[in-house]
mmCIF file of the N, C-alpha and C atoms, coordinates in Angstrom:
data_MODEL
# 
_entry.id   MODEL 
# 
loop_
_atom_site.group_PDB 
_atom_site.id 
_atom_site.type_symbol 
_atom_site.label_atom_id 
_atom_site.label_alt_id 
_atom_site.label_comp_id 
_atom_site.label_asym_id 
_atom_site.label_entity_id 
_atom_site.label_seq_id 
_atom_site.pdbx_PDB_ins_code 
_atom_site.Cartn_x 
_atom_site.Cartn_y 
_atom_site.Cartn_z 
_atom_site.occupancy 
_atom_site.B_iso_or_equiv 
_atom_site.pdbx_formal_charge 
_atom_site.auth_seq_id 
_atom_site.auth_comp_id 
_atom_site.auth_asym_id 
_atom_site.auth_atom_id 
_atom_site.pdbx_PDB_model_num 
ATOM 1   N N  . MET A 1 1  ? -24.455 -7.946  -11.546 1.00 0.00 ? 1  MET A N  1 
ATOM 2   C CA . MET A 1 1  ? -24.209 -8.306  -10.162 1.00 0.00 ? 1  MET A CA 1 
ATOM 3   C C  . MET A 1 1  ? -24.777 -9.700  -9.928  1.00 0.00 ? 1  MET A C  1 
ATOM 4   N N  . PHE A 1 2  ? -24.223 -10.368 -8.976  1.00 0.00 ? 2  PHE A N  1 
ATOM 5   C CA . PHE A 1 2  ? -24.689 -11.701 -8.639  1.00 0.00 ? 2  PHE A CA 1 
ATOM 6   C C  . PHE A 1 2  ? -25.953 -11.606 -7.784  1.00 0.00 ? 2  PHE A C  1 
ATOM 7   N N  . PRO A 1 3  ? -26.768 -12.659 -7.766  1.00 0.00 ? 3  PRO A N  1 
ATOM 8   C CA . PRO A 1 3  ? -27.990 -12.626 -6.944  1.00 0.00 ? 3  PRO A CA 1 
ATOM 9   C C  . PRO A 1 3  ? -27.645 -12.354 -5.483  1.00 0.00 ? 3  PRO A C  1 
ATOM 10  N N  . LEU A 1 4  ? -28.384 -11.460 -4.858  1.00 0.00 ? 4  LEU A N  1 
ATOM 11  C CA . LEU A 1 4  ? -28.124 -11.130 -3.456  1.00 0.00 ? 4  LEU A CA 1 
ATOM 12  C C  . LEU A 1 4  ? -28.358 -12.319 -2.525  1.00 0.00 ? 4  LEU A C  1 
ATOM 13  N N  . SER A 1 5  ? -29.117 -13.307 -2.986  1.00 0.00 ? 5  SER A N  1 
ATOM 14  C CA . SER A 1 5  ? -29.290 -14.511 -2.169  1.00 0.00 ? 5  SER A CA 1 
ATOM 15  C C  . SER A 1 5  ? -27.972 -15.275 -2.026  1.00 0.00 ? 5  SER A C  1 
ATOM 16  N N  . GLN A 1 6  ? -26.987 -15.018 -2.902  1.00 0.00 ? 6  GLN A N  1 
ATOM 17  C CA . GLN A 1 6  ? -25.677 -15.657 -2.832  1.00 0.00 ? 6  GLN A CA 1 
ATOM 18  C C  . GLN A 1 6  ? -24.641 -14.789 -2.109  1.00 0.00 ? 6  GLN A C  1 
ATOM 19  N N  . PHE A 1 7  ? -25.035 -13.608 -1.670  1.00 0.00 ? 7  PHE A N  1 
ATOM 20  C CA . PHE A 1 7  ? -24.124 -12.693 -0.982  1.00 0.00 ? 7  PHE A CA 1 
ATOM 21  C C  . PHE A 1 7  ? -23.826 -13.223 0.416   1.00 0.00 ? 7  PHE A C  1 
ATOM 22  N N  . LEU A 1 8  ? -22.526 -13.291 0.777   1.00 0.00 ? 8  LEU A N  1 
ATOM 23  C CA . LEU A 1 8  ? -22.124 -13.762 2.094   1.00 0.00 ? 8  LEU A CA 1 
ATOM 24  C C  . LEU A 1 8  ? -21.709 -12.616 3.003   1.00 0.00 ? 8  LEU A C  1 
ATOM 25  N N  . TYR A 1 9  ? -20.749 -11.798 2.571   1.00 0.00 ? 9  TYR A N  1 
ATOM 26  C CA . TYR A 1 9  ? -20.308 -10.654 3.374   1.00 0.00 ? 9  TYR A CA 1 
ATOM 27  C C  . TYR A 1 9  ? -19.467 -9.720  2.513   1.00 0.00 ? 9  TYR A C  1 
ATOM 28  N N  . ALA A 1 10 ? -19.157 -8.552  3.070   1.00 0.00 ? 10 ALA A N  1 
ATOM 29  C CA . ALA A 1 10 ? -18.276 -7.590  2.408   1.00 0.00 ? 10 ALA A CA 1 
ATOM 30  C C  . ALA A 1 10 ? -17.293 -7.060  3.438   1.00 0.00 ? 10 ALA A C  1 
ATOM 31  N N  . GLU A 1 11 ? -16.105 -6.712  2.955   1.00 0.00 ? 11 GLU A N  1 
ATOM 32  C CA . GLU A 1 11 ? -15.078 -6.165  3.827   1.00 0.00 ? 11 GLU A CA 1 
ATOM 33  C C  . GLU A 1 11 ? -14.247 -5.183  3.026   1.00 0.00 ? 11 GLU A C  1 
ATOM 34  N N  . GLY A 1 12 ? -13.523 -4.324  3.729   1.00 0.00 ? 12 GLY A N  1 
ATOM 35  C CA . GLY A 1 12 ? -12.645 -3.401  3.033   1.00 0.00 ? 12 GLY A CA 1 
ATOM 36  C C  . GLY A 1 12 ? -12.645 -2.031  3.661   1.00 0.00 ? 12 GLY A C  1 
ATOM 37  N N  . GLY A 1 13 ? -12.223 -1.068  2.869   1.00 0.00 ? 13 GLY A N  1 
ATOM 38  C CA . GLY A 1 13 ? -12.099 0.297   3.360   1.00 0.00 ? 13 GLY A CA 1 
ATOM 39  C C  . GLY A 1 13 ? -12.309 1.303   2.248   1.00 0.00 ? 13 GLY A C  1 
ATOM 40  N N  . ASP A 1 14 ? -11.646 2.440   2.390   1.00 0.00 ? 14 ASP A N  1 
ATOM 41  C CA . ASP A 1 14 ? -11.854 3.554   1.467   1.00 0.00 ? 14 ASP A CA 1 
ATOM 42  C C  . ASP A 1 14 ? -11.387 3.281   0.040   1.00 0.00 ? 14 ASP A C  1 
ATOM 43  N N  . ASP A 1 15 ? -10.317 2.497   -0.128  1.00 0.00 ? 15 ASP A N  1 
ATOM 44  C CA . ASP A 1 15 ? -9.767  2.325   -1.469  1.00 0.00 ? 15 ASP A CA 1 
ATOM 45  C C  . ASP A 1 15 ? -10.045 0.959   -2.094  1.00 0.00 ? 15 ASP A C  1 
ATOM 46  N N  . GLU A 1 16 ? -10.549 0.013   -1.305  1.00 0.00 ? 16 GLU A N  1 
ATOM 47  C CA . GLU A 1 16 ? -10.867 -1.308  -1.857  1.00 0.00 ? 16 GLU A CA 1 
ATOM 48  C C  . GLU A 1 16 ? -11.941 -1.987  -1.015  1.00 0.00 ? 16 GLU A C  1 
ATOM 49  N N  . VAL A 1 17 ? -12.924 -2.570  -1.688  1.00 0.00 ? 17 VAL A N  1 
ATOM 50  C CA . VAL A 1 17 ? -14.000 -3.320  -1.032  1.00 0.00 ? 17 VAL A CA 1 
ATOM 51  C C  . VAL A 1 17 ? -14.090 -4.681  -1.705  1.00 0.00 ? 17 VAL A C  1 
ATOM 52  N N  . ARG A 1 18 ? -14.210 -5.718  -0.899  1.00 0.00 ? 18 ARG A N  1 
ATOM 53  C CA . ARG A 1 18 ? -14.359 -7.085  -1.407  1.00 0.00 ? 18 ARG A CA 1 
ATOM 54  C C  . ARG A 1 18 ? -15.733 -7.596  -1.008  1.00 0.00 ? 18 ARG A C  1 
ATOM 55  N N  . ALA A 1 19 ? -16.534 -7.947  -1.994  1.00 0.00 ? 19 ALA A N  1 
ATOM 56  C CA . ALA A 1 19 ? -17.850 -8.538  -1.759  1.00 0.00 ? 19 ALA A CA 1 
ATOM 57  C C  . ALA A 1 19 ? -17.741 -10.030 -2.056  1.00 0.00 ? 19 ALA A C  1 
ATOM 58  N N  . VAL A 1 20 ? -18.110 -10.851 -1.087  1.00 0.00 ? 20 VAL A N  1 
ATOM 59  C CA . VAL A 1 20 ? -17.957 -12.295 -1.213  1.00 0.00 ? 20 VAL A CA 1 
ATOM 60  C C  . VAL A 1 20 ? -19.325 -12.928 -1.450  1.00 0.00 ? 20 VAL A C  1 
ATOM 61  N N  . PHE A 1 21 ? -19.405 -13.668 -2.542  1.00 0.00 ? 21 PHE A N  1 
ATOM 62  C CA . PHE A 1 21 ? -20.607 -14.426 -2.897  1.00 0.00 ? 21 PHE A CA 1 
ATOM 63  C C  . PHE A 1 21 ? -20.251 -15.908 -2.848  1.00 0.00 ? 21 PHE A C  1 
ATOM 64  N N  . THR A 1 22 ? -21.229 -16.781 -2.935  1.00 0.00 ? 22 THR A N  1 
ATOM 65  C CA . THR A 1 22 ? -20.955 -18.211 -2.826  1.00 0.00 ? 22 THR A CA 1 
ATOM 66  C C  . THR A 1 22 ? -20.065 -18.725 -3.949  1.00 0.00 ? 22 THR A C  1 
ATOM 67  N N  . THR A 1 23 ? -20.135 -18.143 -5.126  1.00 0.00 ? 23 THR A N  1 
ATOM 68  C CA . THR A 1 23 ? -19.356 -18.643 -6.257  1.00 0.00 ? 23 THR A CA 1 
ATOM 69  C C  . THR A 1 23 ? -18.275 -17.692 -6.743  1.00 0.00 ? 23 THR A C  1 
ATOM 70  N N  . HIS A 1 24 ? -18.336 -16.419 -6.355  1.00 0.00 ? 24 HIS A N  1 
ATOM 71  C CA . HIS A 1 24 ? -17.379 -15.427 -6.853  1.00 0.00 ? 24 HIS A CA 1 
ATOM 72  C C  . HIS A 1 24 ? -17.047 -14.390 -5.783  1.00 0.00 ? 24 HIS A C  1 
ATOM 73  N N  . ASP A 1 25 ? -15.859 -13.814 -5.906  1.00 0.00 ? 25 ASP A N  1 
ATOM 74  C CA . ASP A 1 25 ? -15.477 -12.633 -5.135  1.00 0.00 ? 25 ASP A CA 1 
ATOM 75  C C  . ASP A 1 25 ? -15.482 -11.451 -6.098  1.00 0.00 ? 25 ASP A C  1 
ATOM 76  N N  . VAL A 1 26 ? -16.001 -10.322 -5.645  1.00 0.00 ? 26 VAL A N  1 
ATOM 77  C CA . VAL A 1 26 ? -15.994 -9.102  -6.443  1.00 0.00 ? 26 VAL A CA 1 
ATOM 78  C C  . VAL A 1 26 ? -15.158 -8.078  -5.686  1.00 0.00 ? 26 VAL A C  1 
ATOM 79  N N  . ILE A 1 27 ? -14.087 -7.628  -6.316  1.00 0.00 ? 27 ILE A N  1 
ATOM 80  C CA . ILE A 1 27 ? -13.202 -6.639  -5.712  1.00 0.00 ? 27 ILE A CA 1 
ATOM 81  C C  . ILE A 1 27 ? -13.420 -5.310  -6.424  1.00 0.00 ? 27 ILE A C  1 
ATOM 82  N N  . VAL A 1 28 ? -13.742 -4.293  -5.641  1.00 0.00 ? 28 VAL A N  1 
ATOM 83  C CA . VAL A 1 28 ? -13.983 -2.954  -6.166  1.00 0.00 ? 28 VAL A CA 1 
ATOM 84  C C  . VAL A 1 28 ? -12.845 -2.070  -5.694  1.00 0.00 ? 28 VAL A C  1 
ATOM 85  N N  . ARG A 1 29 ? -12.151 -1.423  -6.620  1.00 0.00 ? 29 ARG A N  1 
ATOM 86  C CA . ARG A 1 29 ? -11.069 -0.506  -6.269  1.00 0.00 ? 29 ARG A CA 1 
ATOM 87  C C  . ARG A 1 29 ? -11.442 0.891   -6.726  1.00 0.00 ? 29 ARG A C  1 
ATOM 88  N N  . GLY A 1 30 ? -11.089 1.872   -5.880  1.00 0.00 ? 30 GLY A N  1 
ATOM 89  C CA . GLY A 1 30 ? -11.401 3.254   -6.193  1.00 0.00 ? 30 GLY A CA 1 
ATOM 90  C C  . GLY A 1 30 ? -11.077 4.157   -5.030  1.00 0.00 ? 30 GLY A C  1 
ATOM 91  N N  . THR A 1 31 ? -11.916 5.167   -4.821  1.00 0.00 ? 31 THR A N  1 
ATOM 92  C CA . THR A 1 31 ? -11.745 6.089   -3.698  1.00 0.00 ? 31 THR A CA 1 
ATOM 93  C C  . THR A 1 31 ? -13.085 6.340   -3.034  1.00 0.00 ? 31 THR A C  1 
ATOM 94  N N  . ALA A 1 32 ? -13.035 6.623   -1.742  1.00 0.00 ? 32 ALA A N  1 
ATOM 95  C CA . ALA A 1 32 ? -14.228 6.926   -0.941  1.00 0.00 ? 32 ALA A CA 1 
ATOM 96  C C  . ALA A 1 32 ? -15.270 5.807   -1.015  1.00 0.00 ? 32 ALA A C  1 
ATOM 97  N N  . LEU A 1 33 ? -14.817 4.571   -0.888  1.00 0.00 ? 33 LEU A N  1 
ATOM 98  C CA . LEU A 1 33 ? -15.704 3.408   -1.037  1.00 0.00 ? 33 LEU A CA 1 
ATOM 99  C C  . LEU A 1 33 ? -16.292 2.888   0.273   1.00 0.00 ? 33 LEU A C  1 
ATOM 100 N N  . THR A 1 34 ? -15.963 3.485   1.401   1.00 0.00 ? 34 THR A N  1 
ATOM 101 C CA . THR A 1 34 ? -16.436 2.983   2.686   1.00 0.00 ? 34 THR A CA 1 
ATOM 102 C C  . THR A 1 34 ? -17.963 2.855   2.733   1.00 0.00 ? 34 THR A C  1 
ATOM 103 N N  . GLY A 1 35 ? -18.680 3.795   2.165   1.00 0.00 ? 35 GLY A N  1 
ATOM 104 C CA . GLY A 1 35 ? -20.140 3.738   2.151   1.00 0.00 ? 35 GLY A CA 1 
ATOM 105 C C  . GLY A 1 35 ? -20.689 2.554   1.378   1.00 0.00 ? 35 GLY A C  1 
ATOM 106 N N  . LEU A 1 36 ? -19.891 2.007   0.474   1.00 0.00 ? 36 LEU A N  1 
ATOM 107 C CA . LEU A 1 36 ? -20.318 0.848   -0.299  1.00 0.00 ? 36 LEU A CA 1 
ATOM 108 C C  . LEU A 1 36 ? -20.546 -0.367  0.595   1.00 0.00 ? 36 LEU A C  1 
ATOM 109 N N  . LEU A 1 37 ? -19.788 -0.480  1.684   1.00 0.00 ? 37 LEU A N  1 
ATOM 110 C CA . LEU A 1 37 ? -19.972 -1.603  2.617   1.00 0.00 ? 37 LEU A CA 1 
ATOM 111 C C  . LEU A 1 37 ? -21.379 -1.628  3.194   1.00 0.00 ? 37 LEU A C  1 
ATOM 112 N N  . ALA A 1 38 ? -21.857 -0.480  3.638   1.00 0.00 ? 38 ALA A N  1 
ATOM 113 C CA . ALA A 1 38 ? -23.211 -0.401  4.205   1.00 0.00 ? 38 ALA A CA 1 
ATOM 114 C C  . ALA A 1 38 ? -24.270 -0.688  3.145   1.00 0.00 ? 38 ALA A C  1 
ATOM 115 N N  . GLU A 1 39 ? -24.030 -0.210  1.937   1.00 0.00 ? 39 GLU A N  1 
ATOM 116 C CA . GLU A 1 39 ? -24.982 -0.452  0.852   1.00 0.00 ? 39 GLU A CA 1 
ATOM 117 C C  . GLU A 1 39 ? -25.047 -1.943  0.506   1.00 0.00 ? 39 GLU A C  1 
ATOM 118 N N  . LEU A 1 40 ? -23.912 -2.607  0.499   1.00 0.00 ? 40 LEU A N  1 
ATOM 119 C CA . LEU A 1 40 ? -23.891 -4.049  0.243   1.00 0.00 ? 40 LEU A CA 1 
ATOM 120 C C  . LEU A 1 40 ? -24.577 -4.812  1.370   1.00 0.00 ? 40 LEU A C  1 
ATOM 121 N N  . ALA A 1 41 ? -24.267 -4.451  2.615   1.00 0.00 ? 41 ALA A N  1 
ATOM 122 C CA . ALA A 1 41 ? -24.879 -5.129  3.767   1.00 0.00 ? 41 ALA A CA 1 
ATOM 123 C C  . ALA A 1 41 ? -26.392 -4.953  3.770   1.00 0.00 ? 41 ALA A C  1 
ATOM 124 N N  . GLY A 1 42 ? -26.861 -3.780  3.371   1.00 0.00 ? 42 GLY A N  1 
ATOM 125 C CA . GLY A 1 42 ? -28.295 -3.521  3.308   1.00 0.00 ? 42 GLY A CA 1 
ATOM 126 C C  . GLY A 1 42 ? -28.943 -4.022  2.034   1.00 0.00 ? 42 GLY A C  1 
ATOM 127 N N  . GLN A 1 43 ? -28.151 -4.670  1.191   1.00 0.00 ? 43 GLN A N  1 
ATOM 128 C CA . GLN A 1 43 ? -28.615 -5.207  -0.092  1.00 0.00 ? 43 GLN A CA 1 
ATOM 129 C C  . GLN A 1 43 ? -29.330 -4.148  -0.924  1.00 0.00 ? 43 GLN A C  1 
ATOM 130 N N  . ARG A 1 44 ? -28.704 -2.953  -0.978  1.00 0.00 ? 44 ARG A N  1 
ATOM 131 C CA . ARG A 1 44 ? -29.270 -1.842  -1.735  1.00 0.00 ? 44 ARG A CA 1 
ATOM 132 C C  . ARG A 1 44 ? -28.503 -1.561  -3.028  1.00 0.00 ? 44 ARG A C  1 
ATOM 133 N N  . ILE A 1 45 ? -27.629 -2.466  -3.411  1.00 0.00 ? 45 ILE A N  1 
ATOM 134 C CA . ILE A 1 45 ? -26.868 -2.295  -4.647  1.00 0.00 ? 45 ILE A CA 1 
ATOM 135 C C  . ILE A 1 45 ? -27.569 -3.093  -5.745  1.00 0.00 ? 45 ILE A C  1 
ATOM 136 N N  . ALA A 1 46 ? -28.030 -2.410  -6.755  1.00 0.00 ? 46 ALA A N  1 
ATOM 137 C CA . ALA A 1 46 ? -28.676 -3.095  -7.864  1.00 0.00 ? 46 ALA A CA 1 
ATOM 138 C C  . ALA A 1 46 ? -27.686 -3.389  -8.980  1.00 0.00 ? 46 ALA A C  1 
ATOM 139 N N  . ARG A 1 47 ? -26.651 -2.515  -9.095  1.00 0.00 ? 47 ARG A N  1 
ATOM 140 C CA . ARG A 1 47 ? -25.715 -2.681  -10.203 1.00 0.00 ? 47 ARG A CA 1 
ATOM 141 C C  . ARG A 1 47 ? -24.398 -1.977  -9.899  1.00 0.00 ? 47 ARG A C  1 
ATOM 142 N N  . LEU A 1 48 ? -23.312 -2.649  -10.200 1.00 0.00 ? 48 LEU A N  1 
ATOM 143 C CA . LEU A 1 48 ? -21.976 -2.057  -10.137 1.00 0.00 ? 48 LEU A CA 1 
ATOM 144 C C  . LEU A 1 48 ? -21.335 -2.266  -11.494 1.00 0.00 ? 48 LEU A C  1 
ATOM 145 N N  . GLN A 1 49 ? -20.715 -1.227  -12.013 1.00 0.00 ? 49 GLN A N  1 
ATOM 146 C CA . GLN A 1 49 ? -20.021 -1.417  -13.275 1.00 0.00 ? 49 GLN A CA 1 
ATOM 147 C C  . GLN A 1 49 ? -18.753 -0.587  -13.300 1.00 0.00 ? 49 GLN A C  1 
ATOM 148 N N  . GLU A 1 50 ? -17.773 -1.110  -14.011 1.00 0.00 ? 50 GLU A N  1 
ATOM 149 C CA . GLU A 1 50 ? -16.514 -0.407  -14.171 1.00 0.00 ? 50 GLU A CA 1 
ATOM 150 C C  . GLU A 1 50 ? -16.755 0.773   -15.112 1.00 0.00 ? 50 GLU A C  1 
ATOM 151 N N  . PRO A 1 51 ? -16.205 1.941   -14.794 1.00 0.00 ? 51 PRO A N  1 
ATOM 152 C CA . PRO A 1 51 ? -16.430 3.109   -15.647 1.00 0.00 ? 51 PRO A CA 1 
ATOM 153 C C  . PRO A 1 51 ? -15.725 2.970   -16.990 1.00 0.00 ? 51 PRO A C  1 
ATOM 154 N N  . ALA A 1 52 ? -16.219 3.719   -17.962 1.00 0.00 ? 52 ALA A N  1 
ATOM 155 C CA . ALA A 1 52 ? -15.551 3.781   -19.259 1.00 0.00 ? 52 ALA A CA 1 
ATOM 156 C C  . ALA A 1 52 ? -14.157 4.369   -19.058 1.00 0.00 ? 52 ALA A C  1 
ATOM 157 N N  . ARG A 1 53 ? -13.260 4.087   -19.955 1.00 0.00 ? 53 ARG A N  1 
ATOM 158 C CA . ARG A 1 53 ? -11.868 4.536   -19.824 1.00 0.00 ? 53 ARG A CA 1 
ATOM 159 C C  . ARG A 1 53 ? -11.775 6.041   -19.604 1.00 0.00 ? 53 ARG A C  1 
ATOM 160 N N  . THR A 1 54 ? -12.533 6.829   -20.323 1.00 0.00 ? 54 THR A N  1 
ATOM 161 C CA . THR A 1 54 ? -12.464 8.291   -20.189 1.00 0.00 ? 54 THR A CA 1 
ATOM 162 C C  . THR A 1 54 ? -13.020 8.766   -18.849 1.00 0.00 ? 54 THR A C  1 
ATOM 163 N N  . ASP A 1 55 ? -13.977 8.046   -18.280 1.00 0.00 ? 55 ASP A N  1 
ATOM 164 C CA . ASP A 1 55 ? -14.581 8.431   -17.000 1.00 0.00 ? 55 ASP A CA 1 
ATOM 165 C C  . ASP A 1 55 ? -13.652 8.175   -15.816 1.00 0.00 ? 55 ASP A C  1 
ATOM 166 N N  . ARG A 1 56 ? -12.641 7.355   -15.989 1.00 0.00 ? 56 ARG A N  1 
ATOM 167 C CA . ARG A 1 56 ? -11.718 7.024   -14.896 1.00 0.00 ? 56 ARG A CA 1 
ATOM 168 C C  . ARG A 1 56 ? -10.884 8.220   -14.457 1.00 0.00 ? 56 ARG A C  1 
ATOM 169 N N  . PHE A 1 57 ? -10.781 9.229   -15.297 1.00 0.00 ? 57 PHE A N  1 
ATOM 170 C CA . PHE A 1 57 ? -9.905  10.360  -15.008 1.00 0.00 ? 57 PHE A CA 1 
ATOM 171 C C  . PHE A 1 57 ? -10.667 11.601  -14.545 1.00 0.00 ? 57 PHE A C  1 
ATOM 172 N N  . GLU A 1 58 ? -11.984 11.501  -14.429 1.00 0.00 ? 58 GLU A N  1 
ATOM 173 C CA . GLU A 1 58 ? -12.786 12.630  -13.971 1.00 0.00 ? 58 GLU A CA 1 
ATOM 174 C C  . GLU A 1 58 ? -12.595 12.857  -12.475 1.00 0.00 ? 58 GLU A C  1 
ATOM 175 N N  . GLU A 1 59 ? -12.615 14.107  -12.069 1.00 0.00 ? 59 GLU A N  1 
ATOM 176 C CA . GLU A 1 59 ? -12.530 14.464  -10.648 1.00 0.00 ? 59 GLU A CA 1 
ATOM 177 C C  . GLU A 1 59 ? -13.930 14.376  -10.046 1.00 0.00 ? 59 GLU A C  1 
ATOM 178 N N  . SER A 1 60 ? -14.016 13.908  -8.805  1.00 0.00 ? 60 SER A N  1 
ATOM 179 C CA . SER A 1 60 ? -15.297 13.810  -8.124  1.00 0.00 ? 60 SER A CA 1 
ATOM 180 C C  . SER A 1 60 ? -15.051 13.901  -6.627  1.00 0.00 ? 60 SER A C  1 
ATOM 181 N N  . SER A 1 61 ? -16.020 14.448  -5.909  1.00 0.00 ? 61 SER A N  1 
ATOM 182 C CA . SER A 1 61 ? -15.896 14.542  -4.459  1.00 0.00 ? 61 SER A CA 1 
ATOM 183 C C  . SER A 1 61 ? -16.523 13.339  -3.762  1.00 0.00 ? 61 SER A C  1 
ATOM 184 N N  . GLY A 1 62 ? -17.247 12.510  -4.504  1.00 0.00 ? 62 GLY A N  1 
ATOM 185 C CA . GLY A 1 62 ? -17.900 11.345  -3.923  1.00 0.00 ? 62 GLY A CA 1 
ATOM 186 C C  . GLY A 1 62 ? -17.171 10.064  -4.258  1.00 0.00 ? 62 GLY A C  1 
ATOM 187 N N  . PRO A 1 63 ? -17.822 8.932   -4.011  1.00 0.00 ? 63 PRO A N  1 
ATOM 188 C CA . PRO A 1 63 ? -17.214 7.632   -4.307  1.00 0.00 ? 63 PRO A CA 1 
ATOM 189 C C  . PRO A 1 63 ? -16.906 7.483   -5.801  1.00 0.00 ? 63 PRO A C  1 
ATOM 190 N N  . ILE A 1 64 ? -15.769 6.882   -6.076  1.00 0.00 ? 64 ILE A N  1 
ATOM 191 C CA . ILE A 1 64 ? -15.364 6.642   -7.459  1.00 0.00 ? 64 ILE A CA 1 
ATOM 192 C C  . ILE A 1 64 ? -14.931 5.186   -7.589  1.00 0.00 ? 64 ILE A C  1 
ATOM 193 N N  . VAL A 1 65 ? -15.514 4.462   -8.531  1.00 0.00 ? 65 VAL A N  1 
ATOM 194 C CA . VAL A 1 65 ? -15.099 3.104   -8.851  1.00 0.00 ? 65 VAL A CA 1 
ATOM 195 C C  . VAL A 1 65 ? -14.116 3.200   -10.003 1.00 0.00 ? 65 VAL A C  1 
ATOM 196 N N  . ARG A 1 66 ? -12.907 2.712   -9.778  1.00 0.00 ? 66 ARG A N  1 
ATOM 197 C CA . ARG A 1 66 ? -11.867 2.741   -10.817 1.00 0.00 ? 66 ARG A CA 1 
ATOM 198 C C  . ARG A 1 66 ? -11.710 1.387   -11.493 1.00 0.00 ? 66 ARG A C  1 
ATOM 199 N N  . GLN A 1 67 ? -11.972 0.302   -10.733 1.00 0.00 ? 67 GLN A N  1 
ATOM 200 C CA . GLN A 1 67 ? -11.742 -1.032  -11.276 1.00 0.00 ? 67 GLN A CA 1 
ATOM 201 C C  . GLN A 1 67 ? -12.637 -2.044  -10.570 1.00 0.00 ? 67 GLN A C  1 
ATOM 202 N N  . LEU A 1 68 ? -13.168 -2.985  -11.334 1.00 0.00 ? 68 LEU A N  1 
ATOM 203 C CA . LEU A 1 68 ? -13.918 -4.129  -10.797 1.00 0.00 ? 68 LEU A CA 1 
ATOM 204 C C  . LEU A 1 68 ? -13.197 -5.401  -11.212 1.00 0.00 ? 68 LEU A C  1 
ATOM 205 N N  . ILE A 1 69 ? -12.987 -6.275  -10.255 1.00 0.00 ? 69 ILE A N  1 
ATOM 206 C CA . ILE A 1 69 ? -12.350 -7.562  -10.539 1.00 0.00 ? 69 ILE A CA 1 
ATOM 207 C C  . ILE A 1 69 ? -13.301 -8.644  -10.039 1.00 0.00 ? 69 ILE A C  1 
ATOM 208 N N  . VAL A 1 70 ? -13.630 -9.587  -10.900 1.00 0.00 ? 70 VAL A N  1 
ATOM 209 C CA . VAL A 1 70 ? -14.499 -10.703 -10.530 1.00 0.00 ? 70 VAL A CA 1 
ATOM 210 C C  . VAL A 1 70 ? -13.663 -11.969 -10.604 1.00 0.00 ? 70 VAL A C  1 
ATOM 211 N N  . GLU A 1 71 ? -13.596 -12.681 -9.484  1.00 0.00 ? 71 GLU A N  1 
ATOM 212 C CA . GLU A 1 71 ? -12.804 -13.913 -9.408  1.00 0.00 ? 71 GLU A CA 1 
ATOM 213 C C  . GLU A 1 71 ? -13.692 -15.076 -9.005  1.00 0.00 ? 71 GLU A C  1 
ATOM 214 N N  . ARG A 1 72 ? -13.556 -16.176 -9.700  1.00 0.00 ? 72 ARG A N  1 
ATOM 215 C CA . ARG A 1 72 ? -14.299 -17.378 -9.341  1.00 0.00 ? 72 ARG A CA 1 
ATOM 216 C C  . ARG A 1 72 ? -13.701 -17.964 -8.061  1.00 0.00 ? 72 ARG A C  1 
ATOM 217 N N  . VAL A 1 73 ? -14.558 -18.390 -7.151  1.00 0.00 ? 73 VAL A N  1 
ATOM 218 C CA . VAL A 1 73 ? -14.132 -18.971 -5.876  1.00 0.00 ? 73 VAL A CA 1 
ATOM 219 C C  . VAL A 1 73 ? -13.592 -20.386 -6.124  1.00 0.00 ? 73 VAL A C  1 
ATOM 220 N N  . GLN A 1 74 ? -12.515 -20.719 -5.446  1.00 0.00 ? 74 GLN A N  1 
ATOM 221 C CA . GLN A 1 74 ? -11.945 -22.060 -5.539  1.00 0.00 ? 74 GLN A CA 1 
ATOM 222 C C  . GLN A 1 74 ? -12.891 -23.071 -4.897  1.00 0.00 ? 74 GLN A C  1 
ATOM 223 N N  . GLU A 1 75 ? -12.889 -24.274 -5.371  1.00 0.00 ? 75 GLU A N  1 
ATOM 224 C CA . GLU A 1 75 ? -13.778 -25.336 -4.891  1.00 0.00 ? 75 GLU A CA 1 
ATOM 225 C C  . GLU A 1 75 ? -13.643 -25.589 -3.390  1.00 0.00 ? 75 GLU A C  1 
ATOM 226 N N  . ALA A 1 76 ? -12.480 -25.385 -2.815  1.00 0.00 ? 76 ALA A N  1 
ATOM 227 C CA . ALA A 1 76 ? -12.264 -25.653 -1.402  1.00 0.00 ? 76 ALA A CA 1 
ATOM 228 C C  . ALA A 1 76 ? -13.164 -24.815 -0.516  1.00 0.00 ? 76 ALA A C  1 
ATOM 229 N N  . ARG A 1 77 ? -13.434 -23.548 -0.927  1.00 0.00 ? 77 ARG A N  1 
ATOM 230 C CA . ARG A 1 77 ? -14.281 -22.690 -0.114  1.00 0.00 ? 77 ARG A CA 1 
ATOM 231 C C  . ARG A 1 77 ? -15.758 -22.914 -0.398  1.00 0.00 ? 77 ARG A C  1 
ATOM 232 N N  . ALA A 1 78 ? -16.112 -23.278 -1.594  1.00 0.00 ? 78 ALA A N  1 
ATOM 233 C CA . ALA A 1 78 ? -17.504 -23.411 -2.003  1.00 0.00 ? 78 ALA A CA 1 
ATOM 234 C C  . ALA A 1 78 ? -18.178 -24.600 -1.419  1.00 0.00 ? 78 ALA A C  1 
# 
């Protein structure tokens, strides 16, 4: 994860959350992700990682991360 001192904001909903940092955007796709917004805002996330391929198909009643996408921010925004 990027340093929380570089965290700007997070937005999204149940199936996708976007965390914006000064140099990168982190897009989290999955299910039941709404609670992740509060955790990001409270800076209580120490680590996010994409699950192993076999773990992507497990059933769960809680939040599930299916995919993480990290994109470098364009110079115009930075």
